[in-house]
C-alpha positions as a printed Julia matrix, in Angstrom:
214×3 Matrix{Float64}:
   0.0    0.0     0.0
   3.04   2.24    0.15
   2.44   3.19   -3.51
  -1.18   4.29   -2.92
  -0.35   8.0    -2.29
   1.69   8.06   -5.5
  -1.16   6.43   -7.47
  -3.72   8.87   -6.02
  -1.49  11.85   -6.75
  -0.88  10.65  -10.31
  -4.62  10.19  -10.83
  -5.31  13.72   -9.61
  -2.66  15.14  -11.92
  -4.08  13.19  -14.86
  -7.62  14.32  -14.07
  -6.46  17.93  -13.83
  -4.68  17.61  -17.18
  -7.79  16.17  -18.83
  -9.95  18.95  -17.36
  -7.49  21.6   -18.52
  -7.38  20.04  -21.97
 -11.15  20.11  -22.24
 -11.38  23.7   -20.98
  -8.78  24.87  -23.48
 -10.0   22.7   -26.4
  -6.59  21.03  -26.55
  -8.15  18.1   -28.42
 -10.47  20.15  -30.6
 -13.5   22.3   -29.91
 -15.93  20.86  -27.38
 -19.2   19.64  -28.95
 -21.25  22.38  -27.29
 -18.96  25.04  -28.77
 -19.33  23.58  -32.25
 -23.1   23.43  -31.86
 -23.19  27.03  -30.61
 -21.17  28.21  -33.62
 -23.48  26.35  -36.02
 -26.63  27.77  -34.42
 -25.26  31.31  -34.53
 -24.95  31.04  -38.31
 -28.73  30.58  -38.54
 -29.37  34.19  -37.48
 -31.49  35.62  -40.33
 -30.03  37.97  -42.89
 -33.37  39.77  -43.22
 -34.99  41.04  -40.02
 -37.95  43.37  -40.39
 -36.89  46.28  -42.59
 -33.21  45.45  -42.08
 -31.34  43.43  -44.7
 -27.94  41.95  -43.89
 -24.82  41.66  -46.0
 -21.88  39.49  -44.85
 -18.59  41.1   -43.87
 -15.32  39.17  -43.98
 -13.19  39.31  -40.83
  -9.47  38.55  -40.66
  -9.17  34.78  -40.18
  -5.81  35.07  -38.41
  -7.18  37.54  -35.89
 -10.15  35.26  -35.2
  -7.75  32.37  -34.57
  -5.57  34.43  -32.24
  -8.69  35.57  -30.35
  -9.78  31.9   -30.04
 -13.16  32.59  -31.61
 -15.06  29.36  -32.3
 -17.87  30.89  -34.34
 -19.01  34.32  -35.46
 -21.27  36.38  -37.66
 -20.21  39.73  -39.11
 -22.8   41.66  -41.1
 -23.78  45.11  -42.28
 -27.51  45.58  -41.89
 -29.11  48.25  -44.09
 -32.57  49.66  -43.39
 -34.66  49.15  -46.5
 -36.49  52.49  -46.3
 -34.01  54.9   -44.68
 -30.71  53.47  -45.93
 -29.26  53.6   -42.41
 -26.38  51.13  -41.9
 -25.56  49.19  -38.75
 -22.62  46.79  -38.48
 -23.07  43.76  -36.22
 -20.34  41.38  -35.04
 -21.21  38.46  -32.74
 -18.45  36.17  -31.48
 -18.77  32.91  -29.55
 -16.27  30.66  -27.83
 -14.87  29.72  -24.44
 -15.54  32.34  -21.75
 -11.86  33.08  -21.07
 -10.93  34.38  -24.53
 -14.34  35.89  -25.32
 -14.53  37.82  -22.03
 -11.44  39.9   -22.83
 -10.58  42.44  -25.55
 -13.52  44.8   -25.14
 -13.35  47.88  -27.43
 -11.75  50.26  -24.95
  -8.9   47.73  -24.62
  -8.4   46.55  -28.21
  -9.5   49.51  -30.35
  -6.46  51.64  -29.36
  -4.34  49.01  -31.09
  -6.02  50.08  -34.33
  -5.57  53.76  -33.49
  -9.08  54.39  -32.13
  -9.32  55.94  -28.67
 -12.39  56.13  -26.44
 -13.66  59.7   -26.09
 -14.67  60.3   -22.48
 -16.05  57.37  -20.5
 -18.13  54.45  -21.7
 -21.78  54.7   -20.65
 -24.52  52.1   -20.39
 -28.05  51.79  -21.69
 -30.78  49.15  -21.54
 -33.2   47.82  -24.1
 -36.07  45.4   -23.59
 -39.76  45.48  -22.82
 -42.76  43.7   -24.35
 -42.19  40.83  -21.97
 -38.5   40.52  -22.82
 -35.81  40.79  -20.12
 -33.75  43.97  -20.2
 -30.5   43.79  -22.13
 -27.71  46.04  -20.87
 -25.04  47.46  -23.17
 -21.9   49.52  -22.86
 -21.7   52.42  -25.28
 -18.79  54.57  -26.38
 -17.44  56.75  -29.16
 -14.02  55.94  -30.58
 -11.99  58.37  -32.69
  -8.87  57.78  -34.77
  -6.97  61.09  -35.17
  -5.65  62.16  -38.54
  -6.02  64.68  -41.33
  -9.5   63.19  -41.78
 -10.42  61.72  -38.37
 -12.36  58.46  -38.3
 -15.11  57.95  -35.73
 -17.05  54.9   -34.59
 -20.05  54.71  -32.29
 -19.97  51.29  -30.58
 -22.28  49.35  -28.26
 -21.14  46.02  -26.77
 -22.21  43.34  -24.29
 -21.8   39.66  -23.34
 -24.26  36.8   -22.96
 -24.07  33.26  -21.57
 -27.3   31.72  -20.27
 -29.11  34.93  -19.37
 -29.71  38.32  -21.01
 -27.07  40.45  -22.7
 -25.03  42.12  -19.98
 -22.68  45.1   -19.7
 -20.34  43.45  -17.2
 -17.47  45.33  -15.56
 -15.65  42.02  -15.03
 -16.86  39.48  -17.62
 -13.97  37.1   -16.96
 -15.29  36.51  -13.45
 -19.0   36.95  -14.2
 -19.0   34.27  -16.92
 -16.22  32.0   -15.66
 -18.57  29.03  -15.21
 -20.22  29.31  -18.62
 -19.52  26.64  -21.22
 -20.08  29.07  -24.11
 -19.88  32.87  -24.08
 -21.08  35.34  -26.71
 -19.94  38.91  -27.29
 -21.75  41.4   -29.5
 -20.64  44.68  -31.09
 -23.08  47.12  -32.7
 -21.06  49.62  -34.72
 -21.95  52.82  -36.58
 -19.34  54.64  -38.63
 -19.69  58.42  -38.36
 -18.76  60.98  -40.98
 -17.34  63.28  -38.28
 -16.34  62.68  -34.62
 -18.92  65.24  -33.44
 -21.79  63.85  -35.49
 -24.83  62.54  -33.72
 -26.34  59.21  -34.67
 -29.8   59.16  -36.15
 -32.15  59.42  -33.17
 -31.62  56.4   -30.88
 -29.97  54.47  -33.71
 -28.52  51.54  -31.72
 -31.59  51.45  -29.51
 -33.82  51.39  -32.61
 -32.0   48.47  -34.19
 -31.5   46.32  -31.09
 -35.18  45.77  -30.15
 -35.72  44.41  -33.66
 -32.5   42.42  -33.96
 -32.06  40.92  -30.48
 -35.28  38.84  -30.39
 -34.19  37.12  -33.6
 -30.56  36.74  -32.55
 -31.55  35.32  -29.16
 -33.27  32.39  -30.88
 -29.82  31.2   -31.94
 -27.6   32.08  -28.97
 -27.58  30.69  -25.46
 -28.99  27.26  -24.51
 -30.66  25.37  -27.33
 -34.43  25.42  -27.04
């Protein structure tokens, strides 16, 4: 029996290695991640008066960010011509919880103007969805400006979490959404309640394909 402690210790180490391998997809994406990525792709291209067009993202950047599945689209309002860009990423909670816009946009030259704020959308029997919101400007002879809303979702509503790494640590799949409007000038205002107009139409459809399978 003198070898029992060694056997137990070895078993614990092996179990920890297997768990770590599963959590980091060392042996390929977990089945629930693959299923989540496939379901996300079913999000409709046409939603109400909004018609989507696919946008190609950099494959290398998606790999580095450990994104398992994503949609990236430009939705155009059929009557007004207003454009809204939507990017939804899904994957393990660790990688997806990091790299929010105020952290990663400066790498592309865009800096947050002032502080990020929050707003909520919901109603009609739907739970409130909370979003961060900020304006990002890239200086230059012709400055570029983006108006961005973002949030995360696991098993509940979309959430503007101050610490998503901790808040969603136990989730098996995490989603992150960006709603982006490009502005002609850094001081321009969006069309009245632009993000808030789009989200109540888009989120009910998106939510059919994110989170736990129904």
